[in-house]
N, C-alpha and C positions, 0 to 999 in steps of 0.2 A: 115247466122244468123238463118234462119228458121230451117235448119237441126240441128243446135246446140241446139236450143230451144226444138225441138222435142226429141232429145236425152236425155236432162236433164228432160224433162217431163216424158219420159218413166222410167228413173231412179227413179224419185220421186214417180211415180205411183207404180212401182213394189216393191220398198222399203216399201211404205205405206201398200200395200196389204200383203206382205210377213211377215212384222214385226208387223202387227196390234195387234195381240193377246198379244205377250210379252210386247210390248210398253204400251198397255192399263193396263196390270197387274202391270208393274213397276210403271206406273204413279199413279194409284189409291192407291197402297200400299205406295208410296212415299208421297202422299197427307195425308194419315192417319198418317204416322210417323212424319210429319212436326209439328203436334200439338198433339203428343202422350201423353204428360203430361196432357194437358187440357182434352183430351178425356178420359184418364184413371181416372182422378178425377171425371168425370161425371158418368163413368160406375162402378167404385169401390170406392165410397166415404169413406168407412170404412178404407181404407189404409191411408187416410189423416186426420183422426179424432184425431189430436194431442192435447196435453194438453198445457195450458199456464203456464209459469213460467221459472225458471232458468234451463238450459240444464243439463242433468246428465253427469257424467264423461264418457269418452269413454269406460272405463273398464266395466261399468254397461251395456252399450249398447252391448258390445262384449259378455259378459256373457249371456245376454238375448238371443242373437242370437244363441249362442252355445247350450243353453238349448232347443231351439225350433227345431234345425235341427236334434238332436239325435246323436246316435253313428256312423252312417254310413257316415255322412257328416262332413266336416271341414270348418270353416269360413275362408275365404281367404282375405276379405277386408271389410272395413267399410267406408261408405261415409256419411259425416256429412251434416245436412240441409243447403241448399244454401240460403234459405230465411226463414223468420219467418212464421210458419205454415206448413213448409215442414217436412216430416218424415226423419229420418236417414234410410239409405238403406245398408244392409249387403249382401254380396255375399258369397255363400258357394258352395262347389263342393264335389263330392263323394271321399272318401279316395282311395289312391292308384293311380297308373298311368293308364291313359286311353288307350284304344286300339289305335295304331298308325293310324292317319288320322281321328279318330272319336272324336267328342267333348265329354268331360266328363259330366256326369249328374250333374246338378247344381240346386241350389235353390236361390231365391231372397227373402229377408225379409224386410218388412217395419216396422220400430220401432218408437215408440213415443219417441222423444229425451228428454222429460222431465221425464216421468214416467218409461221409459225403458220397456214399455209393447210392446210385439210383436203384431202388428196390422194385419198382413197377411203374408202368406208364399205361394210362387208359383214358378213353373218351369219357368225360364226366356225364354225358347224356346217354351213354351206352350201358350195357350190363343190367343186372337185376335192379340195382338201386337207382340208376339213371332212369330206367323205365318206370319205377315206382314214383320218382319225383315228378315226371311228366304226367303220369296218370293222376296223381293226387293233386297236382297244381292246375291241370287244365283238361283232364280226362282225354288226353291225346287229341284234343280238338284245336286246330291252329286258329290264330287270330282272336277268337272270342272264347277260348276255353276257360279262361279265368273267370269271366262273367258267368258262364254256365255253372261253374262250380259254386259261385256265390249264390245263384238262385237255387241251386240244390240245397245249399246250406240254409237258406230261408225256409224251404220246405221241411228240412229235417228239424229245424228249430220249432216250427209250428207243430209238427208231428210229435216231438218230445213233450211239449207243453200240453197239448191236447191229451196225450197218453197219460200224463199225471192226473189231469182232471177226470178222465174216464176211469182211472184206477180207483179214485175215491169211492168208498163203499156207500151203498144206499140202504140195503136191507140188513146189514150186519154192522157190528161195532167197528170203530177205527182200528183197534188193536187186532181184532180178528181178521182184518183185511191183510195183515202181514203173513198169514198162514199160507202154506203151499197150496192147499186145496181150495181154490176159488170156484172150481167147476168140476164137471165129471170127466173131462178129457185131459190127457197129458199135455197136448199142445196148448190148450187154453191156460192151464196152470203155469206152464213154462213161460208163455208170452207175458202174462201178468206179473209173475214173480220177478223174472229177469228184467223185464221192461221197466218196472218201478225203480229198481236199484240202480239202473244205469241211465235213467232218463235225465237226471240233473247233469251228470258229466257230459252226456250227449248234447244237451242244450248249450252247455258252456262251449264245447268244441264247435258246435254249429255257429254260435254267435261270434266267436273269435275267427272262425273261417270266413264268415261274411265280412267282418272288418278287414281281413287281409285281402279278400277278393275285390272289395270296393273301397280302397284306401282314401280316395278323395272325399267321397260322400261320408264315410265314417269319421274322417278327421273334421269335416265341417260340422257334423252333429256333435262331436265331443267338444269342439270349440264353442258352440252355442250353449251347451250345458254347463261347461266349466268357465265360460267367458274368457277363454285364453286368446291371445293375439293370433290372428290368422297367419298361416304360413303360405308362401308362394306355391302355386300349383305346378306340378311337374309338366314338362313339355309333353305334348301328345294327348294330355287329358286322360281322364278315367275311361278305360275301355278302348282307347285309341291304339294306334300301332306302337308296339313296344320298341323303345330305343335302347341301343347298347352303347357302352362307353367307347370313347375314341381310342385308337391304337396308341401304344406307348412309344416313346422315343427310342431310336436305335442306340443313341449315345447320350450320356448324361454328364453333367459337370461333376457331381458328387458320385461316389460309389456307395454301395449299400453298407459297407462297414463304417464309413464316415457318418452316414445317416444314423446308424444304430448308436454310434458314440454321441452324436448330438442329442438324441432322444434320451439316452441314459444320463447325460449331464443335466438335462432340463427336467427329467421326471425320474429322479433316482429311486423313489419309493414304488415305482410302477414296474410291472413286468412287460417286456416286449412281446407282443402277440403276433402281429403280422405287418408286413411292409409291402406296399403297393407302389410300383414304379411310376414315374411321371408320365402323363399322357398329354397329347396335344390339346391345349385348352380351347374351348369354344369362344372365349372372350379374350381380352387383352391381359388377363392375369398371367403371371409368370408360372411356368410349369413347376409343380411341387410334388414331392414325395408324400404319400399318406401313410402314417404309421399308427396302428391300433395298439393301445396299451391297456393294461388291466391293473386296477388297484383295488384290492379287497372286493372283487366281484363287480366293480364299476368300470365299464368299458368306455374309453375315451379315444379321441383321435387328435393327432398332431399333424399339422401341415408344415413341411420343411421345404423352403424355397430352394430349388435345385441350383440356382445361380449364386445366391448369397449365403445359403445355410440358415437364413432367418427362420425362427419358429413362430408360427401363428398361435394365438391363444388356444388353449385346450377347450374342446367342446365335447359335450356328451353326445354320443352317436344317436342321430335320428330323433323321431318323435317318441318320447318315453311311453306314451300310451300304446302306440303301435308296437314298440319293442316288448312291452308287457303282454300284449295280446298274442304276439307270435310265440313268446316263451310259454305262455299258458297253453297255446294250441299244440306246439310240438314237443313240449316237455323240456326244452332247453334250460339248463341251470335250475331245474325244479327238483323237489324231493323225489326219491325213488318211489314213494307211495303214489304220487300223482302220475308218474310215468307208467307205472303198472296199470293204474286206472285208465289212462289213455290207451294203452295196449289192449286192454279188455274191451273198452268202448269201441274200438275198431273192429273187433271180432263179433260182438254181440249183434250188430245190425243184420248180419247174415242169419242168425238164429231168429231174431224178431221178424225178419222178412219172410222166412219160410213158414214159421208158425202163424204169422198174420195172414199169409196167403191161404194156408189150409183153413183157417177160421173163416176167411172171406168166402172161400169156395163152398163151405158147408152151410152158409146162411140160407141159401134158397132151399136146400133140402129140409132144413128145420122148419122153414116157413110152409113148405108144401105138406110136411107131415102134420103140422098143427092144423092146417086147413082141412085135411082129411079127417082128423080126429073130431 
């Protein structure tokens, strides 16, 4: 038992030391992104200075966005306000096909939903939150960054689970182990106390992060466990070059107001969330508008044929397990308590890393002192 404990202690220590820097970077960036909307409101209040009144037609918002991006960019989607006081958000990308494996240049526009006035235009990959997204998603490493993040997640998961096992008391009662004073040093007590209470949330975030980083492998595993029918693998495969969507058409048969009217007539009980303009299809399928709707928290998608206006059957967006994993990981649509826990779980690795490093550096000194005695 002592040898096994020593083995897992060494695994825990070396994982903590070796992954300290990337885990701290992922944790702090994740904490920032948990409340990115609230932080963005504080840092750039002009983006949220919307007017009061009846919302403008989607066509006015789309035309305002097109006028603001200029000739080099094309608007690809429009997201309507989720709550009163929120702006509408349009996404635009540079015209033409991007370089294979490289993301196309884009712009994000915040629009007053009442006056259709463009409040701000920014590069979605720039600024503090754009940097945080790239850091958290791929550690700023091109091509293989997401896979690196996934392997760091595996290490964090093992570290959290071994930390729980090492926390379990040996010479004292289980209840006494919850006390602050587990040792004579402040760093020792802080590491054990904080580490225990945050270990389970950290393990959940690490496991969901691994699922997001390796979607094909995770989907295959869940299909084997749940005996669900297999889904077709995305082009490029897991870890292959990232592929980006085809550019949209310059002109469409339907306009955005007609599409919104079709959706409202077919899904009267649902709220219109976002509209994506038709893109050049890779197959013989007719170009279609994609419209996201929400009904009592259930997000669905409608496909509207641009030539005929025909509506395809409603489908639930994506893999439900993957959607749940992402919401659990980033706190989307989750109770405020869990979002606060995620925020704290992103900060705590910095505390655990520093205290663990101090404890690790002190080990040889304790061993030498014992030998002399």
